[in-house]
N, C-alpha and C positions, 0 to 999 in steps of 0.2 A: 597583512593589512586588509585582507579580503573582507573581514567582518565589518570593517569601518566604512565600507562603501556599498551603496545599494543603488541599483538601477531599476526604476519603476515609474509609475505615474504618481505625481505629487500635487496635492492641492493645499495651498497656504491660505488660511483664513485669519485676517487681522481685524479686530474690532475697531469701529469708528466712533468718535464721540457723538453724544446726543441721541444715543439709542438707535442709530441707523444700522441697517443690515451690514454685517461685516464685509470687508473687501476680500474678494476671493480671486486668487491666481491659480489657474490650472496649468500644469506643466507635464506634458506627456514625454516619455523617454527622458525623464529627469535623472540627474545624478545627485544622490543624497550622501553627504560625507559627514563623518563624525571626527572632529579635530579639537585643537586647542589654540587659543590666542596667545598674545605675548605675555599675558598674565597667567598663563597655564590653566585657564578656565576652559571647561568643556564647551564646545561650540557645535551647533548643528548648521550645516550649510546646504542649501538647496539650490541647484543650478539647472536651468532648462532653456531651451531655445538656442538660436545661433545668430551670429551677426548682430544687426541692429536690434533684433527682437530678443537677444539673450537677456536672461534675468538671473541674478545671483542674490539670494537672501541668506543672511546669517543671523543666528539666534544664540545668545549666551545662555547656557543651561544652568540656572541657579537651582541647586538641589531641591529646596522646598517647593518651588513653583512648578517643577516638572512632573507631569503625570503621564503614564502610559495606559493606553486602552488597547488590550491585546486579545480580546475575546475571539476575534476572527482571524488571528494570525495564521491559523492553519489553512485559511482560504486566501492568504496573501494580502490581508488588509490589517491596518493598525492606525492608530492616531497618537500623536505626541503633543501634549499641551506644553508649550515652550516658555511661557512667561506668566507673570501675575496678572497681566491684562487680558488673559484668555486667548491669546493667539494660539493657533493649532496648525500642525502639519499633518495632513491626511495622506497616508501611503496606501496605494492599491496596486494590483497587478504585479505583486512581488513574488518571486520564487519563495515558497513558504519556509524552506530551510534557511535561505539567505536572510530572510526577514527575522527569523527567530535568533540567528547569530547576531544580527545587527542590534536588535532590541536588548539582547543579553549584554552585549558590550556597552550599550548606552546606559542601561540600568546600573551596571557595575561602576562605570567611570563617573557617572553623576553622583552616585552615593559616596564614592571615595573623595570627591571634591578636587580642588587644585592639586596637581601632582607635586609641585614645588612652589615655595615662596618666590616671587619675582626677584631676579638678581639685578644688581646695579650694573649698567653697561660700563665696560672698561674701555680705556683708550685703545684705538685701532681695532676694536672688536666690531664685527658687522652687526648692524641693528637686528633685533630679534624679528623673526618672521611673524606676520600678523595671523597666519593660519598654517598649522601643520597637522597632518593626519595623525589621529590618536594612536597610541601604542597598543599592541595586542593585550589580551587579558593575561595578567600575571597571577602567580599563586597567591600573592598578598591580596589581590582583588577578590578571589574566591573565598579566602579565609576571613576577610574583613578585619585583619589585625592592624596593628600600628606600624605599618610599613612606611617607606619613604613617602612623604607628601600627605600623610594623614596626621593632623595635629592631635596632640594629647587632648582628650576630652571630646573629640569629634565622634559622632555616632558612626560605628562601623557599617560597611555595606551589608545590607540584608539580602542574601542570595537565596532564592527559592531552592528547596531541597533538590528538585528535579534538575536545576541548572548546575548543581555542584558535581553531578555525575556526567562525565563526557559521553556523548552519544556512542552507541556501539560502532566500532570501526568496520569498514568494508575490507574484505580480503583483497589481495592483489588482483585476483580474477575479477571481482566485482568492480574494483576501481577502473579496470580496463574497459569494462562494459559502460560504466558511467562516462568515461572519457570519450568513448565512441558516440554516445548519445549527444554529448556537448559539442561534438564536431559537426552536428547537423545531419549526419548520414542516417538513413533508415536502417534499422537494425533488428535482427531476430536473435534473441539470446535464449538458450535452452540449458538443460541440465537435468540430472536425475532428481528424484524426490529428495528433499532435505538439503539441497545445495544453496538455499537462501534466495530463490528466485523472487518470492513475494516480498521479502525484506528489501532486496535490491530495488524492486519495482517501486516501493514506497519512497525510497531515497531518490530515485529518478524523478518521481512526481514532485518531491519537495524541491528539486533543483530547477523546475521549469515554471514559467509564469502561468498562473492558473486561468487567466482570462483567455489564453489561446491554446490551452492544453485540455484535451478531453480524455478521461480515463474510462475505458470500457472493458468488458469481459464477455466471454461466451455464455456464461450463466449468471443469474441474478445474485446468487450467494457470493460468487467470486467477485462480482462487481461491487457488492457491498463491502467486501474486505478492503478494497482499495479506494472506497469513497466515490465510486463512479456509477455508471449505468450499464445496461446490457448493450452489446454492439448493435443488436437489432433496434433497440429504442433510439440510439444515437442516429442510426442510418435513416430511420423513418420510412423504410421501403417494405415493411412487413416481412414475410418469409423470403422475399427476393426471388420467388419463383415466377412472378409475373414477367411479361415481356419487358425488355430494357426501357423502351419509351415510356411505359406505364410507371416503372420504377423511378425514372427521372422526374416524371410529373409529381409523384408522391414526395420526392426529396425537394422539389421546388416549392412546397407549401410553406407559408409563413411559419417562422419558428424553426422548422427543420432546416430550411435553406440558410437561415442565419447562422446555425451551428456549423454547417458545412463551410461557409465562407469565413467564419472566425477561426476555425481550427487550423493551427499550424503544426501541432504535435498531437498525433493520435496514438494512444496506448491501447493495446489489445492484449488482455491476459487470457490464459487457458486457451491458446490458439488451437490446440489439438482437436477441440470440439467444434471448431468453425469449419463449415463445409467449403471446399475449394471453389465450387460453382458460385456460392454466395460471395466469396472473396473477389472473384472476377467481376461479378455484378457491381459490387461496391466500388471497385477501381474505376469502372466505366462511369458510374454515377458521379463519382468525385470529379472526374475530368469534365463531365458535362455541366454539372451545377456550378463549378468554380470557373468554367470557361478557360481552362489551362490545359495544355497538351502534355505537361510533364506527368510521369507515373503518379497515380493517385492524386492528380490535380496539384502536385507540389507539396502535399502534406508530408511531414516527416513521420514515418511509422516506427513505433517502438513496440515490438511484438515479443511476447514471452510465452513460454509453455514447453511441454515435452510431448512430442508426437508419439513417444512410446508409452504414454499413459492413455487416457480415455479418448476414443475416436469420435468423430461427429455422429450425432444421433441420426438414424435413418430408418426408414421402413424396410420390411423384409425384402421387398422386391426392388429396392433402390440400390444403386451403386455408391459405395463410399469413395469420396474424393477428398484427400487431405489438402490443406492450404498450399503446401509446397508443390502440389501437383497442379495448382491453378496456373493458367497460361500467363497471368500477369505477375506471378510471384518473383521470378528472377529479375524482372526489370524494376520491381518496386523495392526489393531488399538489397541493400548495398553490402551489408556485413552480416555474417552469421557467427555467433560465438557460443561456446559450450562451457558452462561451469562444471568443474569436476570435483571440487572439494565438498564432501558431504559433511554437513553440520548437525543434522538432526540426530543421526546415529553415530556413536563413538566406538562401538564394538566392531573391530575390523572384520571379524568372522561374519557378522550380520551384514555389514556393508558389502562384503564379497558375495554373499548369497543374493542380496538384492540386485547387485550389478548383473549377475548371471540371469536372474529371473527377468529383469528389464529387457534383456536382449533375447528372451525366449529360450534360454538355455537351461536345461534342468538335468544336471549330472546325477549320478547315483549318490554322490556325497551330499549334494544340495537336497535331494529327495530324503535322504536319511535324516539330515539335520531338521528339516521341516516336519517330518513325521514324528520325530521325538518330542516336538513341542506339544503334541496332543496330551502328554502326561503333565504338562505344566499346571500348577494350581491356578484356578480361575478366580479365586476370592482372596482379597487381602484387606484386612481390617474392615470387613463388612462391605467392601466395594467389589462388585463383580466386573468381569471383563465385558467390554462392549462387543456385541455381535455385529459384525459387518455383513450386510446382506446385498446380494446383487439386484434384488427387486424391492422397490419402495413399498409395495403392498405388504411384504413380509415384515418390514420395519413397523408399520402402523399397527398391524395385528399383534406383533410381539409386545410392543410397548403398552398398548391398551390392555392386553390380557394380563401382563405382569402387574400393572398398576391396580387393576381390579382385584387381583389375588391378595394384595396387601390389606390387612385389617385397618380400621380407623377411618377418620373423616377425610374427605377430599377437600383440599384447599385450592380454590380457583383464583387465578390472577388474570384479569382482563387488561389488554394493552390499551394505551391511550395513543391513538393515531391522529396525525395532524389533519388528515382528510379522510373521513369515513367512507367517502364515495370511491376512493381508490385503494380499498383494502386489498383487493386481489393483486394489484401491482406491488403494494408493500409486502404482502405475503411472499411474492415471488422473489424478492430481493433481500428481505430481512432474514437473518439466520434464526430468529425466534418467532414463534407463532403468535397470533392475536390472543390466544387463550392457552394458558399454561396450567395444567392440573398436577398437583403434587400430593403425596401422602408421606407420613413418617416412614422412613425406610426406602423411599423412592431412589432409584439409581439415576443420577443426573450428570450432566456435562456442562461446563462453562462454555458460553458462546461468545465470549469477549475477553480480551486481556484486561484484568483488573489490577494485578500487581505482579509484574514479571519477576521481580526479585524474590518473591515468595513462592513462585511456581503457580500462581493463579492466572493461567493463560488460557487462551482459546483452545478447547479440547481437554482441559484438565478434568479428571474424573473425581466424583464424590458421591456421597450418600446423604440424604436429608436426615438430620438427627433431632430436629425440633422446629418449633415455630414461635415467633415472637407473640407475646400475649396481648400487646396493645397495637394500636393503629391498624395496619393492613395484615398483621400476622405474618410478617416476612419470614422466609425459611432460613434455618441455620444449616449449613452444609459442612460436613467433614470431608476434606479432600485427601487424596492419596499422598500429597506432598506433606501431610501432617498438620495443615492449617485448618482450623474450624472458623468459619466466617459467616456473619449475617449478610445475606445477599439482598442488596437494595435494587431498586429500579434503575435501569440504565437507558440511555437514549441512542438510537441509531438514526443517522441522517442519510437518506438516499436521494438520488436524482430521478425525478419523474419526467413526464413529457415536457418538451420545450425547456429543459433545464430547471424546472420547478423543484425546489427542495421539499421532500416529504420526510416525516419523522415518525418514529414509533418509540414509545416508552414502555418497557416491559422488563421482567426479570431476565437476566442473561443466562437462563438455564433451559435445557431441554432434556427430556427423558432419554436415558442412555443405555437401556437394556439392548437396544439395537439402533443402528444407523445405516443408511445406504452408502454403498461405495462412492456413488456420485457426490453425495452430500459431504463425504469425508475428505474429498480432495482438498489438499492444502492444510489439513489438520495434522497435529502430532498427538497421538493417543498414548496414555500411560499403560493401559492393559487392553488387549484386543483379542477377540475370539472370532475365528473366520471359518466359514464353510464355503468351499470353492466348487461344490458339486453342481451349481447352476450358473457358472461363469459362461457368458455368451459373447464376450467381446475380447479382442486382442487388447492386452494392457490392463484388463480388469484385475487379474490376479496380482500383478505387480503393484497397482495402486493400493489394493487392500493390504498387502503385506508390508508395504513401505510406510503405512500410517503408524506402525509401532515404533516406539523410541528404541526398543531393545529386543533382542531375541528372547530374553527372560520374560518380557511382558507380552509375548505372542503365544497364542494357542491355535493351531490349525487342526480342525476336527477330522477332516476327511481329505487329506491332500492327495491329489491325483496329478501326476506330471503332465497329463494331457491338457490341464487347465492353463498351463503356462504357454502363452502364445504371444508372438510379436509379429506385426505386419511386415512382410518381406519388403514392400515398397519403402516403409519407414526405415528399416535397417539399411537399405541401399542409400537412402538420403543421408543418414548419419555417417556411413562409411565415407561418402564423398566429403562431408563437412570436415571430418577428422583428417582426411588425406591432404586437404589443402590448408592445414594450419600453417601459420607463419613461423619461420625458423626461430625467431626471437622469443616465441612463446613456448614455455616448457609444459605448462599444465592447462593453459587456456587455448582451446581449439577455435580458430577463427577462419573465416573465408570471406574474401572480398570478390565481388563480381569482376573486378579488373584483373584478377590473378588467373582467371580461367576463361579461355575463349570458347571452349566446347560447351554446347548446350547440354544441360543435365536432363535425363529422361527417367521418370520414376513410375510411369504407368504403362 
């Protein structure tokens, strides 16, 4: 029955005669129910308030008069026109996934009409209930066939194609993490590359009310992937290196303070790249701005990442301090969980190699297997392997040089940005640039999911095979998955200062002869070529190798076991995390601060 109930803010607008402004009732913390009356007609009931101020409004949903406005459902907002007189129920502050399920059920049940013809009451039978919660979606609803309650000749329910496919299911491990989030505890969940951390994070985001949930990440590109902003932009304290009092003053500015006060759930992705000293500063600022003594000012933290991947960026003479080494980490994080089921790679041999590399172990067998990949063919159907580089300068030089070497005309595509004055901010967070230059034969990579079922996903590799002759001369790309597709402009929406939404319209393509290891984090690549001779950070070699979907799609040019490094403090942290797993969990490692009295020391 969960899909038939929604808890959110509801505003009911009812027209008044004589052209007067509609009557509006605003109900915060409202309960919206989808049910049926004694005639088995679908009914929308909105209830809010308590005691003498309680309000309950019910609307019979007659199929032809009902209209749904769902453009902003992903942001937790929608509207339902409930009758021919133009009455509307405006829904906001809804967990996006719950809202989508509710709207899906509403659409299907309204299209199907009354479920049964009303029966005559029999003697001694209890009178029919005036309102009962509607039944869950049945197979007949999805098929739109002549099932029970659908009269002959009645138009079947028209179900959008996307709604006929059930959403991808979470694994038992992922469900456990989602359950911990719903319990209200602050949580850190981790896992090796390919265990579905980003997928799970998006499901968590969809389960929380957007008006009190702030999604952030350590980098702009990672923030864009989850529809959020950088942690630094949310915090509003710059680099955080200023004295605490000055940081508090910065966070007290209008706009910044408003976010700190509204936030009840703070998501931080790619936590491995957040400096521990910055985390401590944030924690102190949160308590000061919110004027609450609880850890992090009472905000629930949902932190994700893998400390065995890329560490915080620091200057040569600076000491690296991970977030788990922060003084406030243990008092802020109630539960630690580790996902162990790898989903990106299915080859057990490759998974085993990556597991060893992640922990900084490089046996003779691992070395032998990786050195053998140097003989792998780097070209398939005209598509070359993408070179992963440790330095971004190498990436720019390689892509520019290879594009220039191609014969033919350069096709230039300029982005359409919502605010040209904030181009630098958009550049920092958007995965595609403001200017995309292509030629026939250019090696490219998709920067957005277009059609997952066909393999047109973020990171999919292809080659430009032609350009449209009319309009903007859009490129045609043949992808490694076998699909040739005309690539159209796509839109990215990112959050700027003070929560302002910025957007960029651009081709979802970028040149793919080379890409930096930092920019590849979170991607799955079909064919990868790696040079590890210039690795300079712990975890870099692992991040690079784990971008490949398979061992067959990987080519390591100059493998050196010395490039495989894992930070000893991080290994110590993970040993403790696994040691304190709960007995009931077989594959999910968890740790609760109530299970261990001893203080952990990692530095």
